[in-house]
C-alpha positions as CSV (number, residue, x, y, z in Angstrom):
1,X,-1.6,17.0,38.7
2,X,-5.3,16.5,38.3
3,X,-7.1,19.4,36.6
4,X,-10.7,19.4,35.3
5,X,-10.7,22.0,32.6
6,X,-13.5,24.6,32.8
7,X,-14.3,26.4,29.6
8,X,-17.3,28.6,29.2
9,X,-20.8,27.3,30.2
10,X,-21.9,24.5,27.9
11,X,-25.0,26.2,26.7
12,X,-23.5,29.6,26.3
13,X,-24.5,31.0,23.0
14,X,-21.6,32.6,21.1
15,X,-23.9,34.5,18.8
16,X,-27.2,35.8,20.1
17,X,-30.7,34.8,19.1
18,X,-33.7,33.8,21.2
19,X,-33.9,30.1,22.0
20,X,-37.6,29.1,22.0
21,X,-37.0,25.3,22.5
22,X,-34.1,23.0,23.4
23,X,-31.3,23.1,20.9
24,X,-30.7,19.4,21.2
25,X,-32.6,16.2,21.9
26,X,-31.3,12.9,23.2
27,X,-30.6,11.1,20.0
28,X,-29.0,7.7,19.8
29,X,-25.7,6.2,20.9
30,X,-25.3,4.7,17.4
31,X,-24.0,4.9,14.8
32,X,-20.9,6.7,16.1
33,X,-20.1,10.0,14.3
34,X,-22.3,12.6,12.8
35,X,-25.1,11.0,10.8
36,X,-27.5,12.9,8.6
37,X,-30.9,11.2,8.3
38,X,-32.6,13.6,6.0
39,X,-34.1,15.6,8.8
40,X,-31.3,16.4,11.2
41,X,-28.0,15.1,12.4
42,X,-27.3,12.6,15.2
43,X,-24.0,13.1,17.0
44,X,-22.4,10.3,19.0
45,X,-18.9,10.1,20.5
46,X,-17.3,7.4,22.5
47,X,-15.4,8.3,25.7
48,X,-15.2,6.0,28.7
49,X,-13.6,8.5,31.0
50,X,-14.9,11.9,30.1
51,X,-17.2,13.8,32.5
52,X,-18.8,16.0,29.9
53,X,-18.8,16.5,26.1
54,X,-19.6,19.7,24.2
55,X,-20.5,19.9,20.5
56,X,-19.0,23.0,19.0
57,X,-20.6,24.4,15.8
58,X,-18.7,26.6,13.3
59,X,-19.5,28.7,10.3
60,X,-19.4,27.0,6.9
61,X,-15.6,27.7,6.5
62,X,-14.9,26.3,10.0
63,X,-13.3,29.7,11.0
64,X,-15.7,31.1,13.6
65,X,-17.2,29.2,16.5
66,X,-21.0,29.8,16.6
67,X,-22.3,27.7,19.4
68,X,-21.4,25.2,22.1
69,X,-24.0,22.6,23.1
70,X,-23.6,19.9,25.8
71,X,-24.4,16.4,24.5
72,X,-27.3,15.5,26.8
73,X,-27.1,11.7,27.1
74,X,-24.4,9.1,28.0
75,X,-25.2,5.5,27.1
76,X,-22.8,2.6,27.1
77,X,-19.8,5.0,27.3
78,X,-21.1,7.0,24.3
79,X,-22.1,10.7,24.6
80,X,-24.9,11.5,22.1
81,X,-27.5,14.1,21.0
82,X,-29.6,15.0,18.0
83,X,-29.9,18.4,16.3
84,X,-32.8,18.6,13.9
85,X,-31.6,21.8,12.3
86,X,-28.1,20.6,11.5
87,X,-27.5,19.8,7.8
88,X,-24.8,18.4,5.5
89,X,-22.1,21.1,5.3
90,X,-22.3,21.8,9.1
91,X,-18.8,22.3,10.5
92,X,-18.3,21.0,14.0
93,X,-15.8,19.6,16.5
94,X,-15.8,18.6,20.2
95,X,-14.5,19.8,23.6
96,X,-14.2,17.0,26.0
97,X,-14.0,17.5,29.8
98,X,-12.4,15.2,32.3
99,X,-9.3,14.9,34.5
100,X,-5.9,16.0,33.3
101,X,-3.7,13.4,35.0
102,X,-1.0,12.2,32.7
103,X,0.4,9.8,35.3
104,X,-3.0,8.0,35.2
105,X,-3.2,8.1,31.4
106,X,-5.8,10.9,31.3
107,X,-5.1,14.0,29.2
108,X,-8.5,15.8,29.0
109,X,-8.3,19.5,28.3
110,X,-11.5,21.2,27.1
111,X,-9.5,24.2,25.9
112,X,-8.5,22.0,23.0
113,X,-10.9,21.5,20.1
114,X,-11.0,17.9,19.0
115,X,-11.8,16.1,15.8
116,X,-14.5,13.5,15.7
117,X,-12.7,10.1,15.1
118,X,-15.7,9.2,12.8
119,X,-15.7,12.5,10.8
120,X,-16.3,11.9,7.1
121,X,-14.7,15.2,6.0
122,X,-12.3,17.7,7.5
123,X,-12.2,21.5,7.0
124,X,-9.1,23.7,7.0
125,X,-5.5,23.1,7.9
126,X,-3.6,22.5,11.0
127,X,-1.4,25.4,12.1
128,X,1.5,24.5,14.5
129,X,0.7,27.0,17.2
130,X,1.6,26.3,20.9
131,X,-2.1,26.2,21.6
132,X,-2.5,22.9,19.9
133,X,-0.6,21.2,22.7
134,X,-2.4,20.1,25.9
135,X,0.5,21.3,28.0
136,X,2.6,24.5,28.0
137,X,5.5,24.2,25.7
138,X,8.7,25.1,27.5
139,X,7.2,24.7,31.0
140,X,9.6,23.1,33.5
141,X,7.0,20.4,34.2
142,X,6.8,19.5,30.5
143,X,3.6,17.5,29.7
144,X,2.6,17.5,33.3
145,X,1.7,21.2,32.9
146,X,-1.7,22.3,31.7
147,X,-2.3,24.8,28.8
148,X,-5.4,27.0,28.9
149,X,-5.2,28.5,25.4
150,X,-8.0,27.8,23.0
151,X,-6.7,25.7,20.1
152,X,-9.8,26.3,17.9
153,X,-8.3,28.9,15.6
154,X,-5.4,26.6,14.7
155,X,-6.9,23.1,14.2
156,X,-9.1,21.5,11.6
157,X,-12.8,21.0,12.0
158,X,-15.2,18.3,10.9
159,X,-18.0,18.5,8.3
160,X,-21.3,16.7,8.1
161,X,-21.8,15.0,4.7
162,X,-24.6,13.7,2.7
163,X,-23.4,10.3,1.5
164,X,-26.1,9.9,-1.3
165,X,-24.6,8.8,-4.6
166,X,-26.0,7.0,-7.6
167,X,-23.6,4.1,-8.5
168,X,-25.6,2.9,-11.4
169,X,-24.4,-0.6,-12.5
170,X,-21.1,-0.4,-10.6
171,X,-20.2,-3.5,-8.6
172,X,-17.1,-4.4,-6.6
173,X,-14.6,-6.1,-9.1
174,X,-13.6,-9.2,-7.0
175,X,-10.8,-10.0,-9.4
176,X,-9.5,-13.5,-8.5
177,X,-6.2,-13.3,-6.6
178,X,-4.4,-15.5,-9.1
179,X,-5.2,-13.0,-11.8
180,X,-4.3,-9.9,-9.7
181,X,-1.4,-7.6,-10.6
182,X,-1.0,-4.7,-8.2
183,X,0.3,-1.2,-9.1
184,X,1.4,0.9,-6.1
185,X,1.0,4.7,-6.7
186,X,0.8,8.0,-4.9
187,X,-2.6,9.6,-5.7
188,X,-1.3,13.1,-5.9
189,X,2.2,12.5,-7.3
190,X,0.9,10.3,-10.1
191,X,-1.0,13.1,-11.8
192,X,0.7,16.3,-10.5
193,X,2.8,16.7,-13.7
194,X,0.5,14.9,-16.2
195,X,0.1,17.1,-19.2
196,X,-3.2,15.5,-20.2
197,X,-4.9,16.0,-16.9
198,X,-6.8,19.3,-16.4
199,X,-4.6,21.6,-14.3
200,X,-7.2,22.1,-11.6
201,X,-7.5,18.3,-11.2
202,X,-3.8,17.4,-11.0
203,X,-2.8,15.8,-7.7
204,X,-6.4,15.1,-6.8
205,X,-8.9,12.3,-6.9
206,X,-10.4,13.8,-10.0
207,X,-7.0,13.7,-11.7
208,X,-6.9,9.9,-11.3
209,X,-10.1,9.5,-13.4
210,X,-8.8,11.5,-16.3
211,X,-9.0,9.5,-19.5
212,X,-5.3,9.6,-20.2
213,X,-4.5,8.2,-16.7
214,X,-7.2,5.4,-16.8
215,X,-6.1,4.5,-20.4
216,X,-2.5,4.2,-19.3
217,X,-3.4,1.8,-16.4
218,X,-5.8,-0.2,-18.6
219,X,-3.3,-0.5,-21.4
220,X,-0.5,-1.6,-19.0
221,X,-2.7,-4.5,-18.0
222,X,-2.6,-4.2,-14.2
223,X,-5.8,-5.2,-12.4
224,X,-5.6,-3.1,-9.2
225,X,-4.1,0.2,-8.1
226,X,-2.9,0.4,-4.6
227,X,-2.9,4.0,-3.4
228,X,-0.6,5.3,-0.7
229,X,-2.6,6.7,2.3
230,X,-5.5,8.9,1.4
231,X,-6.9,9.1,4.9
232,X,-6.6,12.6,6.5
233,X,-3.1,13.1,7.8
234,X,-0.9,15.7,9.4
235,X,2.2,17.5,8.1
236,X,4.7,16.9,10.9
237,X,5.9,20.0,12.6
238,X,9.6,19.1,12.1
239,X,9.0,18.8,8.4
240,X,7.3,22.2,8.2
241,X,10.2,23.7,10.0
242,X,12.5,22.3,7.3
243,X,10.3,23.6,4.5
244,X,9.0,20.2,3.7
245,X,5.7,18.4,4.3
246,X,4.4,14.8,4.7
247,X,4.2,13.3,1.2
248,X,3.5,9.6,1.8
249,X,0.8,10.3,4.3
250,X,1.6,7.7,7.0
251,X,0.5,10.0,9.8
252,X,-3.3,9.6,10.0
253,X,-5.6,11.8,12.1
254,X,-8.9,10.7,10.6
255,X,-9.7,7.1,9.5
256,X,-13.0,8.0,7.8
257,X,-12.1,11.3,6.1
258,X,-10.0,11.8,3.0
259,X,-7.0,14.1,3.0
260,X,-8.5,17.5,2.2
261,X,-5.9,18.6,-0.3
262,X,-6.6,15.5,-2.4
263,X,-10.1,16.8,-3.2
264,X,-10.6,18.9,-6.3
265,X,-14.2,19.6,-5.2
266,X,-15.9,20.3,-1.9
267,X,-17.6,16.9,-1.9
268,X,-16.2,13.5,-0.8
269,X,-18.3,11.8,-3.4
270,X,-15.6,12.8,-5.8
271,X,-13.9,9.6,-4.5
272,X,-16.8,7.5,-5.5
273,X,-16.7,8.9,-9.0
274,X,-13.0,7.9,-9.3
275,X,-13.7,4.4,-8.0
276,X,-16.6,4.0,-10.5
277,X,-14.4,5.1,-13.4
278,X,-11.6,2.7,-12.4
279,X,-14.0,-0.2,-12.0
280,X,-15.4,0.5,-15.4
281,X,-11.9,0.1,-16.8
282,X,-11.6,-3.2,-14.9
283,X,-9.3,-1.9,-12.2
284,X,-9.7,-2.5,-8.5
285,X,-8.8,0.1,-5.9
286,X,-6.7,-0.9,-2.9
287,X,-6.1,1.6,0.0
288,X,-2.9,1.6,2.0
289,X,-4.2,2.2,5.5
290,X,-2.5,3.2,8.8
291,X,-4.4,2.0,11.8
292,X,-1.3,1.3,13.9
293,X,-0.6,4.9,15.1
294,X,-2.0,8.4,14.8
295,X,-0.5,11.9,14.2
296,X,-0.7,12.8,17.9
297,X,2.7,11.4,18.8
298,X,3.9,10.7,22.3
299,X,3.4,12.6,25.5
300,X,5.0,15.6,23.9
301,X,2.8,15.5,20.9
302,X,-0.3,17.7,20.1
303,X,-3.8,17.1,21.3
304,X,-5.9,17.0,18.2
305,X,-8.5,14.2,18.7
306,X,-8.0,10.8,20.4
307,X,-5.6,12.0,23.0
308,X,-8.1,14.5,24.3
309,X,-11.2,12.3,23.9
310,X,-10.0,9.3,25.8
311,X,-6.2,8.8,25.8
312,X,-6.3,5.8,28.1
313,X,-8.6,3.9,25.8
314,X,-7.3,4.8,22.3
315,X,-3.6,4.2,23.0
316,X,-1.4,1.5,24.4
317,X,0.2,3.0,27.5
318,X,3.4,1.9,29.3
319,X,3.2,0.7,32.9
320,X,3.9,4.3,33.8
321,X,0.8,5.5,32.0
322,X,2.3,8.9,31.4
323,X,4.2,7.3,28.5
324,X,3.2,5.5,25.4
325,X,4.2,2.1,24.0
326,X,6.0,2.9,20.7
327,X,6.0,-0.2,18.6
328,X,5.6,1.9,15.5
329,X,8.6,4.2,15.9
330,X,6.3,7.2,15.6
331,X,5.6,7.9,19.3
332,X,2.3,6.0,19.9
333,X,0.5,2.8,19.2
334,X,-3.3,2.5,18.7
335,X,-4.8,0.1,21.2
336,X,-6.7,-2.4,19.2
337,X,-7.2,-4.6,22.3
338,X,-9.9,-2.1,23.4
339,X,-13.4,-3.1,22.1
340,X,-14.4,0.5,21.0
341,X,-11.0,1.1,19.3
342,X,-11.3,-2.2,17.5
343,X,-14.9,-1.2,16.5
344,X,-13.6,2.2,15.2
345,X,-11.1,0.4,12.9
346,X,-13.5,-2.2,11.6
347,X,-16.2,0.5,11.2
348,X,-13.7,2.5,9.1
349,X,-12.8,-0.5,6.9
350,X,-16.5,-1.3,6.4
351,X,-17.2,2.3,5.5
352,X,-14.6,2.4,2.8
353,X,-15.5,-1.1,1.5
354,X,-19.3,-0.6,1.5
355,X,-19.9,3.2,1.2
356,X,-16.9,3.9,-1.1
357,X,-16.8,0.4,-2.7
358,X,-13.0,0.0,-2.2
359,X,-11.8,-3.4,-3.2
360,X,-9.2,-4.1,-0.5
361,X,-6.7,-2.7,1.9
362,X,-3.0,-2.9,2.5
363,X,-2.2,-2.5,6.2
364,X,0.9,-0.5,7.2
365,X,2.9,-2.2,10.0
366,X,0.2,-4.9,10.3
367,X,2.1,-6.8,13.0
368,X,0.9,-4.2,15.4
369,X,-2.7,-4.8,14.5
370,X,-2.2,-8.5,15.5
371,X,-0.3,-7.8,18.7
372,X,-2.0,-8.3,21.9
373,X,-0.4,-7.4,25.3
374,X,1.3,-10.8,25.3
375,X,2.7,-10.4,21.8
376,X,1.9,-11.2,18.2
377,X,-1.2,-13.4,18.1
378,X,-2.4,-14.9,14.8
379,X,-5.7,-15.3,16.6
380,X,-5.8,-11.8,18.0
381,X,-8.9,-9.6,18.1
382,X,-8.3,-7.7,14.9
383,X,-7.5,-10.7,12.7
384,X,-10.4,-12.6,14.1
385,X,-12.7,-9.6,13.5
386,X,-11.7,-9.4,9.9
387,X,-12.0,-13.2,9.4
388,X,-15.6,-13.4,10.6
389,X,-16.9,-10.1,9.2
390,X,-19.0,-10.8,6.1
391,X,-17.8,-7.6,4.5
392,X,-14.1,-7.5,5.4
393,X,-13.6,-11.2,4.7
394,X,-14.7,-10.7,1.1
395,X,-12.2,-7.9,0.2
396,X,-8.5,-8.2,-0.5
397,X,-6.5,-8.0,2.8
398,X,-2.8,-7.3,2.5
399,X,-0.4,-7.2,5.5
400,X,2.9,-5.4,5.8
401,X,4.0,-8.1,8.2
402,X,6.6,-6.3,10.3
403,X,7.1,-3.4,12.7
404,X,9.9,-2.3,15.1
405,X,8.3,-3.8,18.2
406,X,9.2,-7.0,19.9
407,X,8.8,-10.0,17.6
408,X,7.9,-7.6,14.9
409,X,8.9,-9.7,11.8
410,X,6.1,-12.0,11.0
411,X,6.3,-12.8,7.3
412,X,4.2,-15.9,6.6
413,X,2.5,-16.0,9.9
414,X,-0.8,-14.2,9.2
415,X,-4.1,-15.9,9.0
416,X,-5.4,-17.8,6.0
417,X,-7.2,-15.3,3.7
418,X,-4.5,-12.7,4.1
419,X,-1.8,-11.8,1.6
420,X,1.5,-10.4,2.8
421,X,4.3,-8.2,1.4
422,X,7.2,-10.6,0.9
423,X,10.5,-8.7,1.4
424,X,12.4,-12.0,1.0
425,X,11.3,-11.9,-2.6
426,X,12.6,-8.4,-3.0
427,X,16.0,-9.1,-1.5
428,X,16.5,-12.5,-3.2
429,X,15.8,-11.2,-6.7
430,X,17.9,-8.1,-6.2
431,X,20.8,-10.1,-4.9
432,X,20.6,-12.7,-7.6
433,X,20.6,-10.2,-10.5
434,X,23.4,-8.1,-8.8
435,X,25.5,-11.3,-9.0
436,X,25.7,-12.2,-5.3
437,X,27.0,-15.6,-4.3
438,X,24.9,-18.6,-3.2
439,X,21.6,-17.2,-4.6
440,X,20.3,-20.1,-6.7
441,X,18.3,-22.0,-4.0
442,X,16.9,-18.7,-2.7
443,X,15.8,-17.6,-6.1
444,X,14.1,-21.0,-6.8
445,X,12.1,-20.6,-3.6
446,X,10.9,-17.1,-4.6
447,X,10.0,-18.2,-8.1
448,X,7.7,-20.9,-6.7
449,X,5.8,-18.7,-4.2
450,X,8.0,-18.9,-1.2
451,X,6.4,-22.1,-0.1
452,X,8.5,-22.4,3.0
453,X,6.7,-19.3,4.3
454,X,3.2,-19.6,2.9
455,X,2.5,-23.2,2.1
456,X,0.5,-24.0,5.3
457,X,-3.1,-24.2,6.4
458,X,-4.4,-24.2,2.8
459,X,-2.8,-20.9,1.9
460,X,-2.1,-20.3,-1.8
461,X,0.8,-18.9,-3.7
462,X,-1.0,-15.6,-4.1
463,X,-0.5,-15.1,-0.4
464,X,3.0,-13.8,-1.3
465,X,2.9,-10.2,-2.5
466,X,6.1,-10.2,-4.6
467,X,7.8,-6.9,-5.3
468,X,11.2,-5.5,-6.4
469,X,10.5,-1.9,-5.4
470,X,7.9,0.0,-3.4
471,X,7.4,3.6,-2.3
472,X,9.9,3.0,0.5
473,X,13.3,2.6,-1.1
474,X,14.8,3.1,-4.6
475,X,12.8,3.1,-7.7
476,X,13.7,0.5,-10.3
477,X,15.7,3.0,-12.4
478,X,17.6,4.1,-9.3
479,X,18.2,0.5,-8.1
480,X,20.3,-0.1,-11.2
481,X,21.9,3.4,-11.2
482,X,23.1,4.0,-7.7
483,X,25.3,2.1,-5.3
484,X,24.3,4.4,-2.4
485,X,21.4,6.4,-1.2
486,X,21.3,10.2,-1.9
487,X,18.8,11.6,0.5
488,X,20.4,15.0,1.1
489,X,17.2,16.8,0.1
490,X,15.5,15.4,3.2
491,X,17.6,17.6,5.5
492,X,18.9,14.8,7.7
493,X,22.5,14.8,6.4
494,X,21.7,11.6,4.4
495,X,21.4,9.6,7.6
496,X,17.8,8.6,7.0
497,X,16.7,5.7,4.7
498,X,17.8,2.2,4.2
499,X,21.5,1.5,3.6
500,X,21.0,-2.2,2.6
501,X,19.7,-1.6,-0.9
502,X,21.3,-4.5,-2.8
503,X,21.7,-2.0,-5.7
504,X,24.5,-1.4,-8.2
505,X,25.5,1.5,-10.5
506,X,27.4,-0.6,-13.1
507,X,30.3,1.8,-13.3
508,X,28.9,5.3,-12.7
509,X,26.9,6.7,-9.8
510,X,23.7,8.2,-11.2
511,X,23.0,9.4,-14.7
512,X,25.4,8.7,-17.6
513,X,25.6,8.9,-21.3
514,X,27.8,5.8,-21.6
515,X,25.9,3.5,-24.0
516,X,27.3,0.2,-22.5
517,X,26.3,1.2,-18.9
518,X,22.9,2.3,-20.1
519,X,22.4,-1.0,-21.9
520,X,23.3,-3.0,-18.9
521,X,21.0,-1.0,-16.6
522,X,18.1,-1.3,-19.0
523,X,18.6,-5.1,-19.3
524,X,18.8,-5.4,-15.5
525,X,15.6,-3.5,-15.1
526,X,14.0,-5.8,-17.7
527,X,15.4,-8.9,-15.9
528,X,13.9,-7.9,-12.5
529,X,10.5,-6.9,-14.0
530,X,10.3,-10.2,-15.9
531,X,11.3,-12.2,-12.8
532,X,8.6,-10.4,-10.9
533,X,5.9,-11.1,-13.4
534,X,6.9,-14.7,-14.2
535,X,7.1,-15.8,-10.5
536,X,4.3,-17.6,-8.7
537,X,2.5,-15.2,-6.3
538,X,1.0,-11.8,-6.6
539,X,3.2,-9.3,-8.4
540,X,3.2,-5.6,-7.4
541,X,4.7,-2.9,-9.6
542,X,5.8,0.5,-8.3
543,X,4.1,3.3,-10.3
544,X,6.5,4.8,-12.8
545,X,8.9,1.8,-12.9
546,X,7.3,0.7,-16.2
547,X,9.0,3.6,-17.9
548,X,12.0,4.2,-15.7
549,X,11.0,6.9,-13.2
550,X,13.9,8.2,-11.0
551,X,14.1,9.9,-7.7
552,X,17.7,10.9,-8.2
553,X,18.9,8.3,-5.8
554,X,16.6,9.3,-2.9
555,X,15.4,6.1,-1.2
556,X,13.3,7.8,1.5
557,X,11.3,10.5,-0.3
558,X,8.6,10.5,2.4
559,X,8.7,14.3,2.7
560,X,9.4,15.2,-0.9
561,X,6.1,16.6,-2.2
562,X,7.8,18.0,-5.2
563,X,9.4,16.9,-8.5
564,X,11.7,14.4,-6.7
565,X,8.7,12.2,-6.1
566,X,6.2,13.3,-8.7
567,X,5.9,11.2,-11.9
568,X,7.4,13.3,-14.7
569,X,5.4,12.0,-17.7
570,X,7.1,14.5,-20.1
571,X,10.6,13.1,-19.2
572,X,9.9,9.6,-20.5
573,X,12.6,9.1,-23.2
574,X,12.9,6.4,-25.9
575,X,14.3,3.9,-23.5
576,X,11.4,4.6,-21.2
577,X,8.9,4.0,-24.1
578,X,10.7,0.7,-24.9
579,X,10.6,-0.4,-21.3
580,X,6.9,0.4,-21.1
581,X,6.2,-1.7,-24.2
582,X,8.2,-4.5,-22.6
583,X,6.2,-4.4,-19.4
584,X,3.0,-4.5,-21.3
585,X,4.4,-7.5,-23.2
586,X,5.3,-9.3,-19.9
587,X,1.8,-8.6,-18.4
588,X,0.1,-10.0,-21.5
589,X,2.2,-13.1,-21.2
590,X,1.3,-13.5,-17.5
591,X,-2.4,-13.1,-18.2
592,X,-2.2,-15.6,-21.2
593,X,-0.3,-18.3,-19.4
594,X,-1.9,-19.8,-16.2
595,X,1.2,-21.8,-15.6
596,X,2.8,-18.6,-14.4
597,X,0.1,-18.0,-11.7
598,X,-0.9,-21.5,-10.5
599,X,-3.3,-21.9,-7.6
600,X,-1.1,-24.7,-6.2
601,X,2.4,-24.5,-4.9
602,X,5.0,-26.0,-7.3
603,X,7.0,-28.6,-5.5
604,X,9.1,-30.4,-8.1
605,X,7.8,-33.8,-6.8
606,X,7.1,-36.5,-9.3
607,X,3.4,-37.3,-9.7
608,X,3.4,-41.0,-10.5
609,X,-0.3,-41.2,-11.4
610,X,0.0,-38.4,-14.0
611,X,3.7,-39.2,-14.9
612,X,4.7,-35.5,-14.6
613,X,6.7,-33.1,-12.4
614,X,5.3,-29.6,-12.1
615,X,8.7,-28.0,-12.1
616,X,12.1,-29.2,-13.0
617,X,15.3,-27.3,-12.3
618,X,18.0,-27.4,-15.0
619,X,21.7,-26.7,-15.3
620,X,22.9,-24.9,-18.5
621,X,23.6,-28.4,-19.9
622,X,19.9,-29.2,-19.5
623,X,20.6,-31.7,-16.7
624,X,18.6,-31.7,-13.5
625,X,20.2,-29.7,-10.7
626,X,22.0,-31.7,-8.1
627,X,22.7,-30.8,-4.5
628,X,26.2,-29.8,-5.6
629,X,24.8,-27.5,-8.2
630,X,22.5,-25.8,-5.7
631,X,25.4,-25.1,-3.4
632,X,27.8,-23.9,-6.0
633,X,28.9,-20.5,-4.7
634,X,29.5,-19.3,-8.2
635,X,26.3,-20.7,-9.7
636,X,24.4,-17.9,-11.5
637,X,22.5,-19.6,-14.3
638,X,19.4,-21.6,-13.8
639,X,16.7,-23.2,-16.0
640,X,13.1,-23.7,-14.8
641,X,10.9,-26.1,-16.7
642,X,7.2,-25.5,-15.9
643,X,5.2,-28.5,-17.1
644,X,1.6,-27.4,-18.1
645,X,0.4,-31.0,-17.8
646,X,0.9,-30.8,-14.0
647,X,-2.2,-31.1,-11.8
648,X,-3.7,-27.6,-11.7
649,X,-6.2,-28.0,-8.8
650,X,-7.0,-30.5,-6.1
651,X,-8.8,-32.6,-8.7
652,X,-6.5,-35.3,-9.8
653,X,-6.3,-34.6,-13.6
654,X,-3.7,-33.5,-16.1
655,X,-3.4,-29.8,-16.8
656,X,-3.8,-28.4,-20.2
657,X,-1.6,-25.3,-19.9
658,X,1.3,-24.5,-22.1
659,X,4.7,-25.9,-20.9
660,X,7.2,-23.1,-20.3
661,X,11.0,-22.8,-19.9
662,X,12.6,-20.0,-18.0
663,X,16.3,-19.3,-18.1
664,X,18.1,-17.0,-15.7
665,X,21.7,-15.9,-16.3
666,X,23.2,-13.5,-13.8
667,X,26.8,-14.1,-15.0
668,X,28.7,-11.2,-16.4
669,X,29.5,-13.4,-19.4
670,X,27.4,-15.2,-22.0
671,X,26.3,-18.7,-21.2
672,X,25.4,-21.5,-23.6
673,X,22.2,-23.0,-22.4
674,X,21.0,-26.3,-24.0
675,X,17.3,-26.3,-24.8
676,X,15.9,-29.5,-23.4
677,X,13.8,-32.1,-25.2
678,X,10.3,-32.5,-23.8
679,X,7.9,-35.3,-24.7
680,X,5.0,-34.1,-26.8
681,X,6.7,-31.0,-28.1
682,X,8.6,-30.2,-31.3
683,X,10.5,-27.0,-30.5
684,X,10.8,-24.0,-28.3
685,X,9.1,-20.7,-29.2
686,X,10.9,-17.8,-27.7
687,X,8.6,-15.4,-25.9
688,X,11.1,-13.2,-24.1
689,X,14.7,-12.4,-24.3
690,X,15.6,-9.4,-22.2
691,X,18.4,-8.6,-24.6
692,X,15.9,-8.1,-27.4
693,X,12.9,-6.0,-28.0
694,X,9.5,-7.7,-27.9
695,X,9.0,-7.7,-31.7
696,X,12.3,-9.6,-32.1
697,X,11.4,-12.4,-29.8
698,X,8.9,-14.6,-31.7
699,X,11.2,-17.4,-33.1
700,X,11.3,-21.2,-32.8
701,X,14.4,-23.2,-31.7
702,X,15.0,-26.9,-32.0
703,X,15.6,-29.2,-29.0
704,X,19.2,-29.7,-28.1
705,X,20.3,-26.3,-29.5
706,X,22.8,-24.4,-27.4
707,X,21.2,-21.0,-27.0
708,X,23.7,-18.2,-26.4
709,X,22.2,-16.5,-23.3
710,X,23.5,-12.9,-23.1
711,X,25.3,-11.9,-19.9
712,X,22.8,-10.7,-17.3
713,X,19.6,-11.7,-19.1
714,X,16.4,-13.8,-18.8
715,X,14.6,-15.9,-21.3
716,X,11.1,-17.4,-21.6
717,X,10.2,-20.1,-24.1
718,X,6.9,-21.8,-24.8
719,X,6.9,-25.5,-25.8
720,X,5.8,-25.7,-29.4
721,X,3.7,-28.5,-30.9
722,X,3.6,-29.8,-34.5
723,X,0.8,-27.6,-35.8
724,X,2.1,-24.6,-33.9
725,X,5.6,-25.1,-35.3
726,X,4.3,-25.5,-38.9
727,X,2.3,-22.3,-38.7
728,X,5.3,-20.4,-37.2
729,X,7.6,-21.7,-40.0
730,X,5.2,-20.4,-42.7
731,X,4.9,-17.1,-41.0
732,X,8.6,-16.7,-40.7
733,X,9.0,-16.6,-44.4
734,X,6.9,-13.4,-44.5
735,X,8.5,-11.9,-41.4
736,X,10.7,-8.8,-41.6
737,X,14.4,-9.3,-40.7
738,X,15.2,-9.0,-37.0
739,X,16.7,-5.8,-35.7
740,X,20.3,-6.0,-34.6
């Protein structure tokens, strides 16, 4: 079937008034999108295969179509025109003409109103009416049929914006990677229930800059907040039918526009205010971005934007061009091998980095972005574009290095300059603390930055984004409270979500009043948080884990825009407050001790010139680990001696950092660990014992002492020197007795 849709005449006026001069001039083919220059608006839209493009103007609410104007010029595959009486606030969209030939990859249908891929703001909501599909639902020919209904009443529109904003003295933070601590949070769910956020601002950008929220983040000590997708996205029809809606936001329909319901005001500059506030508090802003697919789905999905503008250019199509390559598992895959599509993605990134002053990006299913037709390519167009771009190469770039396509798992294979989510860290740490067999060697690798994955081509330990929990999966509280997922609220009979959670409930599934079980769970949460923050690499906390947020065992809350996912600030109990104090204590220690965040991989090799080993692995008897110890199936206790005298940079010189001793005990019983003697020191100052509260930890211990390490607990000691030990001894005389 090959149909060229024929809507009303392009210059037909939908409301009457005399036209004394042409409504539109030629304008320019760049920049793409709708650009206000202080006098009028230039409109430019890429489509390599369209035969005609109409600009549709709407009333201020985007409800009533006022006028259709044919874009008069076509230059370098860009349709463009200039309206000197258009202004910021103008609501618009496009109708694009061309062949409807799905078998050839073309799905033009001018009856369907289309969003501008470069729109800076969207108006209204999508209504799932049959008219939003390019074909007739229920027709025997399926997507080969052609639907003539007008979709305008049911789809969102675009809005022209004025980007002017006074930033004052704000500058991008550029926190060094080795000092970075990420905090992953959902913009809306983080403040939806916050009692100290004005009610009208809860769940919006404005809510994120409330004093109570910024103060919490600042006091916690994190350096960057990583926000789940804020780009405009669609609530899936299947979710709406189940009474749910898209919560996480991994279903983008506009790469330049924010999600409308996240705005408390009518102006996108609200986002700039938030970023300025967070920068002032010393906090960077990282955006989780989804450039791998769009909300238009496969051949049976709606026609909302890209599909109707130039389907064959924007998407990777199968050899039978009626169908889509689905490396994302969502129905389609964005075609970054096309120059104009690659330009759109990099233009979007630069817009957020320059205009919005975002400090970095986390790329969902990033393997897709580096996949060329022949497969994953570390030198592919997108990665090369980021590497050479003076803007993008200067911000933080974080890859989720996997997808469900062929060769999808690529952890450790991204270009220098990129950091990557390291799921090996997550699984190793969970498995070790759960008490799994044969975990010592794996744990040692994760503690030293996963060098086997990242120590190549000059990459640094910070390249490994270490995490225990993330939005996808159990929260930390649920990780130590549930053996199994409980996703019944998702309406999929608990079939969805990960089954390999490496979790444990320690005797009771879910909530319990048993004090012994609660104590073990709290200590295990502390153990994993301390492991995360004391390991080499870049740590990432999941928002709410610092005080024990639970999702009731739901490990796939993607559609739960309700109290299941929202952070319940009022529900933080005494244990949650203690955990929060503990996390703040851990972060202060990490900031204070560079040995926990070295810029060089720790290898354990002896440096003959400096007479030092950067890391030494110890048995409970303070002996160096042997191959037999490493391969002991039942080995669950490990000491890690980090020598602060080790070479800190490429310059051959001794370090001056504090020497630290970490002890990990995942046994279900107490273990006596002998504190080793270290040349130049006098004793060991206890900084952390996950069986104690922070105020009980500051105490010195002599070399050779057998320290009783509580079952399932972690210790951190700092090597004491003579003067330090004398001062501590004097202070101990005035110290209150320890709590029991």
